[in-house]
N, C-alpha and C positions, 0 to 999 in steps of 0.2 A: 213152482209148488211152494205153498206157505207152510211155515212151521210155527208151532206155539212157542211163545217166549217162556224160557225156563229159568228159575232162580233157585238158589239155596239159602240157608240161614245167614250166611255171611253177606250175601247180597242185600238181604233185608236190613241187616244191621248197618251196613254202609249207607244205604238209602235213608234210614232213620237218622243216623248221625248227620248226614248232609242236611236233611230237612230241619233238624233241631238247631244246628249251628247257623243256618240261614235265617231262622224265624224267631228263635228265643231271644229274650232280652239278655245281653252279655252280662249285666249286673247279677243275674240269677243263675247263670250257666256255670256248672262246676262238674269236672270229670274226675273220677277216682277209679283208675283201671278201666274195668268194663261197665261201670255204673256211671250214669250221667243224671244229675238233678238240674231241673230248669223250671221256668214258669209256664203256666198253662196259657200260652200266647193266644190260642184260638178263642179263649173266654176272657181275654184282657186280664189275666192273672198277674199279680205283682208279688208273688211269693214262690220260692223254689220248692214246690210241693208235688212236682211230677218227676217220676223216675223212669229211666229207660235202662235196660240191661242189654248191652251189645252182644254179650256172649250167647244170649238166648233170643235176641230180637223181640223182646217183650217190653211192656211199659205198664205204668200204673199211676193214676191220678188220685192222690190222697184227698183232694177237695171234693171230687165228685164220685169217687168210687169206681170210675170207669177204668178200663185197662184191657190188656190182652196181647194179641199178636200184632205184627206190622199191618195186617189187613184192617184191624179195628183202629189203629193209630191213624192210618190214611183217611179213614172215614170220619173219625171224630175231629182230628186236628185240621184237616184240609178239605173234607167232604169230597174225597176222591176215591175211586175204586182202586183196588190194588194195582192193576196194570197201569192206570193213569199215574198213580203215585210213583211206581218204579220208572215210568217213562220220564217223569219230571225230576226225580231225585236220584235214580239209580244209574248204573253204568249201562248204556244202551248197547254196548258191544257184547256179543255172545262168544267171543273167542279169547283165548289166552288166560282163562281164570286159573288160579292156583288152588281152588278149594274143592277139587275133585268132581265127581259126577253130579250133574244137575238133576233136579226133579221137576216134574210137571206140576206147576203150582195149583192148578185146579184139582188134580188128583190128590195132591198133598193135603189141601184143606178138606177134601172129601173124606180122606182117611182120618183127619183129626176130628171130624164131627163125632160127638159122643153117641153111644147107642141110645135108642129110645128108652124112656123110662117105663118100667113095668109095675112099679109100686107107686100109688098116689102119694104125693107129698103130704096131703092132708092126713093120711094114715100115720106117717112118720111123726107129724106134729102132735097128733093125739096121743101117740105112744110116749113121746117125750113128756107131755103134760101129765100123763098117768104116772110115769116114773117119778116125776117131781113131788108127788104126794108122799113119797116114802124115802126121801133123801134130803141131804143138806141143801138149803136154798141159797146158794152163793150168789145167784143172780139178783135176788131180792135184796140181799144184804149189801151188794155193791151199789145198786140203785139208791137204796136208802142212805147208806153211810158215806158213800163216795160222791154220789151225784145229787144228793139232797131231795130225792123224790119220796115224800112222806107216804107211808103205807102203800107201796107200789102194787102189792097183790090185790089191794082193795080197789084202787082207782084206775089201774091200767087194764081196762077190761078186754082189750084186744089180745092180751096175753104175752108172755115171754117164758122161756124155758132155759134150763141148764143143759149142759153137754158134758158128758164124761166118756172115758174110754169104753165103758160098758155099752155106750149107745152106738158105737161104730157098727155093730151088727144090724142095726135098724136100717142102715142106708144100703143102697145098691152098690155093687162092686166098683162101678165107675166113680163113685163119690168117696170111697173109703180113704183114698190117699189124701184127698182134700181135708176130710175130717181129722185124720191123723195129724196133718200139718197144723190145722187150727189148734188142736189140743196141745201140740208141741210148743205153742206160743204162750200157753197158760190157760186159765179159766175162760170159758166162752159163754156169752149170753146168746140165745137164739130168739129171733123175733119173726113172726109170720107175715107174709105178704099175701094180700087178697086182691081179687079183681072186682069189677063193677057188677058182675052178674050173680054172684053167690057168696056165701060165707066160707066157702072152702079155701083152705090154704094151698096156694099154688107154687110158692117158693119160700125159701128160708134165708134169713139174713143172719150172719154170724158176726158177732161183735166181741173182740178181745177185751177182757176186763182189766188186764194188767198193762204195764208199760211196754209197748211194742212200737216199732217204726210206724210212721203214719201210713205208709203204703201197705201195712199188714193189719191195720185196725179192723177191717171188715171185708167180708166176702159174701157172695150169693152162691147157692148151689148151681153148678154148671149144667147146661143141657136142660134147664127147666123153664126156659122162656124169658129169663131175666126180669125186667120191670114191666113187661107187657104181655097181654094175652095173645092167643093165636090170631085173633081178629084185629089186633093192633091197639085195643083199648088198654089204658094204663093200669098198673098195679100200684098198691100203696100200703103203708102201715095203717092199720085201723080196719074199718068196715065200710069201704066205699060202695058196697052194694046197697047200703041204706040211704044213699044220698037223696033218693026220691022221696024218702019219708021225713026229711028235715027241710026247714025253710032257712036255716042258717048253717053255713059251712065255714070251718076254720081251716084254711089251707096252710100247712107248715112245711118246712124243709128238713128232711132227715128224721131218723129214729129218735134222737134225743129230744128234739123240739116237739115231735109228736107225743112222746111219752109225757113231756112237761105240760103240754096242752091238756092231756087226759087228766093229769093230777090236778091242775089248776081249775079245770071245769068241775071236777069231783062229781057230785050228784046232779049237776045242772044238765038237764036233758033237752035244753032248747038248742044246743049247738052240737054239731058233729065234726070232730076233728079228723083231718085227713093228712097223712104224712107222705108227701112226695119224696122221691128218692134223693133229689138234690135240687140246686137252684135252677138248672136247666129244665127240670121237670115241672116247675111251676107253670110255665107256658104250655106244656103238653096237657096239663090238667085243665088249664083255662080253655084250650081248644076243645077238649072233650066235653067240658061243661057247656060250652057254647053250642057245640054240635048236638048235644042232648037237650038243648033248650031248657036248661035249669032255670027255674023261675024264682028262686030264693035269693038270699044275700050271701056273698062270698067275702070273707075277710082274710087277707093275705098277711100272715105273720112271717115277714122276711127276716133274714139274719142281718145284723148291722154291719158285719165285716169291716171293722176299722182297718185302715192301712197301717204300714209299719210304724208311722208316727202317731198312731192312735186317732187319726182324723177320720170323720165319716163323710160319705159322699155318694152320689148316685152312680159313680163310675165303678164302685166296688161290686163284686159279683152278685151278692144277695140283693141289694137295692136295684141294681140294673136289671136283673132277671125278673124281679117282681114287677117292675115297670112294664116290661115286655108282656107279662101275663095280664096286667091290668088293662093294657091297650086292647088285648084280645077280648077281654070281658066287656069293656066299654063299647067296643065296636058292635057287639050283639046286644047291647042295652041290658046286660045283667047288672043288678045292683051290687057293686063291688067297692071295697075300700081297703085301705091299708090299716094294719094294726097301729093303734096310737101309742107308739113307743114313748113319746114325750110324757104323756100322762102316766104310763106304767112306771117309768124309771123315776119320775119326780116323786111319786108317792110310795115307792117301795125300797129305795136304797139311797144312801149318801155317797155311794161309790159307783155311779153309772159307767165310769171308764173301765170297770172290770167286767162289764157285761157285753158280750158280743152276740148272744142269741138267747132264746127263751130258757133253755136248759141252764145257762149260766146263772140266771137269776135265782133259780132254786138252789143251785150249788152254793152261791154266795150267801143266800139267806140262811142256809144250813150252817155255814161257817160263822157268820157274824150275828145271827139271830136279831136282825134289824126289824123285820115286819111280822113274821109268823105266818103259818099256813092260811089261816082264815082271812087275814088281811090281804095276802097275795091273791087269794082266790077272788075276793071282792074287787080289787083293783084290776085284775085281769079281765073280769066281765065288763067293767066300766070302759076299759081301753078297747075292748072289742066293739063297743057300741058308740062311744063318744067321738064325734067328728071334730070338735073344736080343740083349742089349746087353752090350758088354764095357767 
């Protein structure tokens, strides 16, 4: 008679510890009691921006925003199912454990599944926007004064909202502890995520506006499908449902670069910016565009991601993932190109070493007043279209 393998939280923690110690670069591996920081070895990361908490058997990647339980770690870091991961890194013995009664892992994850949503996320988004009309706009102030996004309410057409304690009641009971925790970290900006089929908001992205640990900077609503629709199509910042109406797509990485692209494009309606969730999602969007037989031009605005010595290279996560996306687009003969960083940096700043992504350029210009909004806008458009180097 066969029995199902059973584990508890301590087993998951031990397996995660074993996997991390075997796989992470020792130069970036550090342990402080139950917290471990290490590099994202599965994405060739060279910074200690991934955390694991052994007392909870959870983890979070500050670079990509991914995280969760041992099950998600097994899938993301090793492309293994949970049983495969435990077989490889866990203790295969089922006798002699000191951690008490075991649980059936399938039943455990079934119990952890959040209840189905009964209130459309789009309704919550609209109510947040409505409330913003009659309260202090801290999100707009932060974007303008701290991030250098000029007139964010005018140019960021996809929208953003504030979040206060009074807004907790808008959310379903299963989300209220998450919202309370986000608010305990300080002021929050809320950005909408949309899919490719309609302008309805299907998830919300929460970004802390204050100084918080990297692994606490952002979160999505749980149980709302994450970064993809039920049919597997991707979600993004912006209006991806309009892709078929545009012949020029600007594919960015993350909320900040997407917002920066909206500000830099201003009233230029020839281009549609799309904000992928992270570097890995650039390829996912390339696959979707290829499958959808997109017939226009795609410009990938990758993040420069200099290494710890400030050097640039194609092995860094931003350039590397953008090359993967470009190969997919080229294979289906989509007109695709990389954003011309050389032109953009040469004509907008005397301090290119301080810029790692598009949002950095707005922040730096806000600080140093080197170029000005109009000049930045013009050079951005040139860098989107110019193939050569000057």
